C-alpha positions as CSV (number, residue, x, y, z in Angstrom):
1,X,221.6,2.8,151.7
2,X,223.2,2.9,155.1
3,X,221.1,3.9,158.1
4,X,224.0,5.3,160.0
5,X,223.9,9.0,161.0
6,X,225.5,11.0,158.1
7,X,228.7,13.0,158.6
8,X,229.7,16.1,156.7
9,X,233.1,16.7,155.2
10,X,234.2,19.9,153.5
11,X,236.4,19.1,150.4
12,X,238.6,22.3,150.3
13,X,241.9,20.7,149.3
14,X,242.9,18.5,146.3
15,X,243.5,15.6,148.6
16,X,240.0,15.8,150.0
17,X,238.6,16.1,146.4
18,X,240.3,12.8,145.7
19,X,238.7,11.3,148.9
20,X,235.3,12.7,147.8
21,X,235.5,11.2,144.3
22,X,236.7,7.9,145.7
23,X,233.8,7.7,148.2
24,X,231.2,8.7,145.6
25,X,232.2,6.0,143.1
26,X,233.0,3.2,145.6
27,X,229.5,1.6,145.4
28,X,229.0,-2.1,145.9
29,X,229.5,-4.3,142.9
30,X,225.9,-5.6,143.1
31,X,224.5,-2.1,142.9
32,X,222.1,-1.9,139.9
33,X,221.9,1.9,139.7
34,X,224.4,4.0,141.7
35,X,222.7,7.1,142.8
36,X,224.1,10.4,144.2
37,X,222.1,13.2,145.7
38,X,223.3,16.7,144.5
39,X,222.6,20.3,145.5
40,X,224.3,23.6,144.9
41,X,224.6,26.8,146.9
42,X,225.9,30.1,145.5
43,X,225.5,33.8,144.9
44,X,222.8,34.6,142.3
45,X,222.9,30.9,141.2
46,X,222.7,31.0,137.5
47,X,224.9,31.5,134.4
48,X,225.8,35.0,135.6
49,X,226.4,34.1,139.3
50,X,228.9,32.2,141.4
51,X,228.8,28.6,142.6
52,X,230.1,28.4,146.1
53,X,229.4,24.8,147.2
54,X,228.4,21.5,145.6
55,X,226.8,19.1,148.1
56,X,226.9,15.4,147.2
57,X,225.9,12.2,149.0
58,X,226.0,8.8,147.5
59,X,223.2,6.4,148.6
60,X,225.8,3.8,149.6
61,X,227.8,6.2,151.8
62,X,227.1,8.1,155.1
63,X,229.3,11.0,154.1
64,X,227.8,14.3,152.8
65,X,230.5,16.1,150.8
66,X,230.6,19.9,150.5
67,X,232.8,20.6,147.6
68,X,234.3,24.0,148.1
69,X,234.2,25.8,144.8
70,X,234.9,29.2,146.3
71,X,238.3,27.9,147.5
72,X,239.2,25.5,144.7
73,X,237.4,26.9,141.6
74,X,237.2,24.8,138.4
75,X,240.0,22.5,139.8
76,X,237.4,21.0,142.2
77,X,235.6,19.6,139.1
78,X,238.6,18.5,137.2
79,X,241.1,17.1,139.7
80,X,241.3,13.3,139.3
81,X,241.3,10.6,141.9
82,X,243.8,7.8,141.8
83,X,241.9,6.0,139.0
84,X,241.5,9.2,136.9
85,X,237.8,9.9,137.8
86,X,236.8,13.5,138.4
87,X,233.7,15.2,139.8
88,X,232.9,16.4,136.3
89,X,232.9,12.7,135.1
90,X,230.4,11.8,137.9
91,X,228.1,14.7,137.1
92,X,228.2,14.0,133.3
93,X,228.0,10.2,133.7
94,X,225.1,8.4,132.0
95,X,225.5,5.4,134.3
96,X,225.4,7.2,137.7
97,X,222.0,8.6,138.6
98,X,221.9,12.0,140.1
99,X,218.9,13.2,142.1
100,X,218.3,16.9,142.5
101,X,215.4,19.1,143.5
102,X,214.5,21.6,140.8
103,X,217.6,21.1,138.6
104,X,217.2,24.3,136.6
105,X,219.4,26.8,138.3
106,X,222.0,24.2,139.2
107,X,222.2,22.9,135.7
108,X,222.3,26.4,134.3
109,X,225.2,27.4,136.5
110,X,227.2,24.2,136.0
111,X,226.8,24.3,132.2
112,X,227.5,28.0,131.5
113,X,230.2,28.6,134.1
114,X,232.0,25.3,134.1
115,X,231.0,23.6,130.9
116,X,229.5,20.6,132.8
117,X,226.7,18.9,130.9
118,X,224.8,16.8,133.4
119,X,223.2,13.5,132.3
120,X,221.0,10.9,134.0
121,X,219.3,13.3,136.3
122,X,216.1,12.8,138.1
123,X,214.4,16.1,139.2
124,X,212.5,15.4,142.4
125,X,210.3,18.4,141.9
126,X,209.1,16.6,138.8
127,X,208.6,13.4,140.8
128,X,206.5,15.4,143.3
129,X,204.3,16.7,140.5
130,X,203.9,13.2,139.1
131,X,202.9,11.9,142.5
132,X,200.1,14.4,142.7
133,X,199.0,13.8,139.2
134,X,198.9,10.0,139.8
135,X,196.4,10.7,142.6
136,X,194.3,13.2,140.6
137,X,195.4,16.1,142.8
138,X,195.8,19.6,141.5
139,X,199.2,20.4,139.9
140,X,199.0,23.9,138.7
141,X,202.1,25.0,140.7
142,X,205.3,23.4,141.8
143,X,206.3,23.0,145.4
144,X,209.6,24.2,146.8
145,X,212.1,21.9,148.5
146,X,211.3,22.9,152.1
147,X,207.5,22.5,151.6
148,X,208.1,19.1,149.9
149,X,210.3,17.8,152.6
150,X,207.8,19.0,155.3
151,X,204.8,17.4,153.4
152,X,206.4,14.1,152.7
153,X,208.9,13.5,155.5
154,X,207.8,15.6,158.5
155,X,211.4,16.1,159.5
156,X,210.8,17.7,162.9
157,X,211.8,20.7,165.0
158,X,215.6,20.2,164.6
159,X,215.4,20.3,160.8
160,X,213.3,23.4,160.9
161,X,215.7,25.1,163.3
162,X,218.7,24.3,161.1
163,X,216.8,25.7,158.1
164,X,215.9,28.9,159.9
165,X,219.5,29.5,161.1
166,X,220.9,29.1,157.6
167,X,218.2,31.3,156.0
168,X,218.8,34.0,158.6
169,X,222.5,34.2,157.4
170,X,222.0,34.2,153.6
171,X,218.5,35.5,152.8
172,X,218.3,39.3,152.2
173,X,214.7,39.1,153.4
174,X,215.9,38.0,156.8
175,X,218.7,40.6,156.9
176,X,221.4,38.1,155.5
177,X,223.4,38.0,152.4
178,X,224.1,35.2,149.9
179,X,227.8,36.1,150.3
180,X,227.5,34.0,153.5
181,X,228.3,31.0,151.2
182,X,231.6,32.6,150.2
183,X,232.9,33.6,153.7
184,X,235.7,31.3,155.0
185,X,235.7,29.6,157.3
186,X,232.2,28.6,156.6
187,X,229.8,29.4,159.4
188,X,228.7,26.2,161.1
189,X,225.0,27.2,160.5
190,X,225.8,27.4,156.7
191,X,227.5,24.0,156.8
192,X,224.5,22.4,158.6
193,X,222.0,24.1,156.3
194,X,223.9,23.0,153.1
195,X,224.2,19.4,154.3
196,X,220.8,18.6,155.7
197,X,218.7,18.9,152.5
198,X,220.9,16.7,150.4
199,X,221.0,14.2,153.2
200,X,217.2,13.7,152.8
201,X,216.9,13.6,149.0
202,X,217.1,9.8,148.7
203,X,214.5,9.4,151.4
204,X,212.4,12.0,149.8
205,X,212.4,10.2,146.5
206,X,211.5,6.9,148.1
207,X,208.7,8.4,150.1
208,X,207.2,10.2,147.0
209,X,207.4,7.1,144.9
210,X,205.5,5.2,147.6
211,X,202.7,7.7,147.4
212,X,202.0,7.2,143.7
213,X,198.4,6.4,142.8
214,X,197.0,4.4,140.0
215,X,195.8,7.1,137.7
216,X,197.5,7.7,134.4
217,X,196.5,9.6,131.3
218,X,199.3,8.3,129.1
219,X,200.5,5.0,127.7
220,X,203.9,5.9,129.0
221,X,205.0,5.0,132.6
222,X,205.4,7.6,135.2
223,X,209.1,6.7,135.3
224,X,209.5,7.5,131.6
225,X,207.6,10.7,131.9
226,X,209.7,11.9,134.9
227,X,212.8,11.1,132.9
228,X,211.6,13.0,129.8
229,X,210.5,16.0,131.9
230,X,213.8,16.1,133.8
231,X,215.8,16.0,130.6
232,X,213.7,18.8,129.2
233,X,214.6,21.0,132.2
234,X,218.3,20.2,131.6
235,X,218.0,21.2,127.9
236,X,216.1,24.4,128.8
237,X,218.8,25.4,131.3
238,X,221.5,25.1,128.7
239,X,219.7,27.3,126.2
240,X,221.1,30.7,125.5
241,X,217.6,32.2,125.7
242,X,216.6,30.4,128.9
243,X,214.8,32.8,131.4
244,X,215.5,31.7,134.9
245,X,213.5,34.5,136.5
246,X,209.8,35.2,136.7
247,X,206.5,33.7,137.9
248,X,206.6,31.1,135.1
249,X,209.1,29.1,137.2
250,X,206.3,28.4,139.7
251,X,204.1,26.8,137.1
252,X,204.1,23.0,137.0
253,X,205.3,21.6,133.7
254,X,203.2,19.2,131.7
255,X,204.5,15.6,132.2
């Protein structure tokens, strides 16, 4: 993964969608497991809501892509690059690893609104639970993304400021509205907010994996158990009876 400062590009035209796809799949030939960090922003993000942005960053690239679903709609997922590959293909690929944090709402929205059935997903919220379990720490509840990034990466004052500026615009508790993700042009604070978390997902995964302890209560490896638990979340999100609301979402799953 490049150490160069990431740059953010908004893909709000078909030509830029092609550039986005090309960048995401142009990984070095020697890459054993191509990996893309993914996050979504939207209004009431679930099967009944609206997806506004899909943020993606490949480990081999310094570009953070904000795929503008509000502007392009379903076309953003299905417009092919010069070799015929689409964003849908990438998200559904079994050979390209996708890392997300708490995949449930994202997977629910993509599947029920756009018929996108994600595969080869690693849920970093599950990784964090596994890291705690491997050190015999309490795991009754899950941690949110902001808390996890703070705990494992100590990102600093600038990261916190960008987070606060974004939250002030979209959080009803702060006097904002989730429709901020639909307003065009995008507010610069929304662009920074949307980009910064996905920029850190690969580093977050690596840091959490480095914190794994030696304890295990199963004959299966932590990697296998993380994979199974991530796939279980994908399956649950696709279910017609999945309940994405309520306090049960805060309970840590058994892995």
